[in-house]
C-alpha positions, 0 to 999 in steps of 0.5 A: 511483438510488444508485451499486453499489459492489462491495467485494472483499475477498480471503481467506486464513487470517484465520479470527481476524479475518475476522468483524470485516472482514465485519461492518464493511463489512455495517454501511455506512450506505451500502447499495446494496452487493455484497460479493465475498469470495473464499477463495483457498482458505484451509485454514481456516474461512474458505470455512464462515465466510463461505458462513454470511454469504452464507446471510444476506445477500443483498448477499453473494458468495462466491466459492471458489477454489484458492489463487494467493495476493494478486493473483490473488485480487483480480483472480478477484472482479473478474471478479465486480463490477459496480458502479458503483465498488470497493473493495478491503478485504484481509480482516483489516483493517476501516473505518469506518460510514460510509465508503463513504456519505461516500466516494461523496458525495466523489467524486460532489461533484468527479467524482472519478475515485478517493477516498483515505481516509485510514488508521490504522495498528491493533495491538492495543492502539493506532492510530497516524495518519500526520501528517506530511503532514497533519492529519485537520482539514485540507480534502481534497485535489485531485489533477490528474494530473500531480500525482497521478503525481508524489505517487505517486512519492513516496509521501507523501499518495499511498500505492500500496495498491490498500485504501483508496480508491474506485474508478469500477470502469470505471478498473480492470475490465481491469488486473490486478494482477499473480500471483507478486509481494508489493507488487502493488500498486507494480505496478500503482497507476501503470497506474490512476493514469494514468488518473485525471483527478481525485484526492481525498484524505480526511484523516479516517481511515476504513479500519484496517490491522491489523499483525499479526505473522505478515503477510507484511510482517512476515517478512522474505524475498528475495522482500520484493525483489520492490518494489525489481523493481515501481519498477524496472519503474514508471521504466521506464514515469515514464520512458516518460509522465512523464520529469519525474518521472524523478529521483524515482523513482530517489531512490525506487529508491536509498531501497528498494535502500539498506533492503534491501540493509540487511535484508538484511545484518541477515536474511543467513541467507535470502542466505547466498551474497551473489547478493542484495546483490552484484546491489542493489550491481550494480545502484546502481553501474551508477546511479551518476551518474543517482543522484549527479544524481537525490538531488542535493536531498537533502542526506541520501541523497547523503551515503549515495549516496558512503559505499556508494561507498567501502563498504555498511558505511560506509551502515549505520555513517551510519544507526546514527550518526544514531539515536544522535545523534536518542537524544542529542537532537544532531539533532532527532527527524523528526515521527512520528505520532500513538498513539492508545492503547486501551483494549481489545484490537482 
């Protein structure tokens, strides 16, 4: 008997995209699925659409609930999961027809607790593939727990995203997503990965991560600062269980502090009294020596930190000059993303 795979899809205000998402799951070459569609109080016709799908396919379970956010919808979906494995798919994204079959086979072959698929950033007329760390032709990567946590903290080859990964359900069943925050995956991922013995990464991109301008990713607000709080929370965990990764964790926090301080500078209307910028400055000041130690092997980050201590605007000037020099070819451009143009709009 083939293992049952539960696919959890939280749904909110995606009437334009929901058909593409659901169809990509229904068309999977692996058929032993239960598809849990969670209507998170969507004010459009999403509820009606998923009810119609449920009438046509017995594998679909529909859950209607009051709006509570992405985390709450995922948590509600997990209450209905009965599969051996679980896959999260966001409702504006879609997956390749053979994705689940491939991930299941990898999990069985390598006795993996989690299998991560590579993905495309999907735009209306093109795709982007992140080739900074590996190419599509590279072999699988197998990670044990210690190496996995190192890579998770770095967020390079192991991504924080909950979606696009096949999990053994027993691994995640009792770890809920934190409600009321953005970047909920950052608060959740380390708790899951702490339990993992074998983690496999396949470089074949089988998940399409759709980039729409109206999504929460594209609308900067003070809630975006949740990622810093999530990284701080993770750092406490790392200090306790993976102390040798503390410096790596601190460099990620520092990098995000710089990013969001600069974004707040560019969006002063949402931080009129400067309170959030003050909080970031105070945090960097209180951990300055620790940040200096953590950034010891990263010349560019250390330079930013020294300039930031003189005055935050110095750091912004440094970044602007670096961008200018790269444009003038005085500095080499960093390895970027592979672009694939589409002959049709997605």
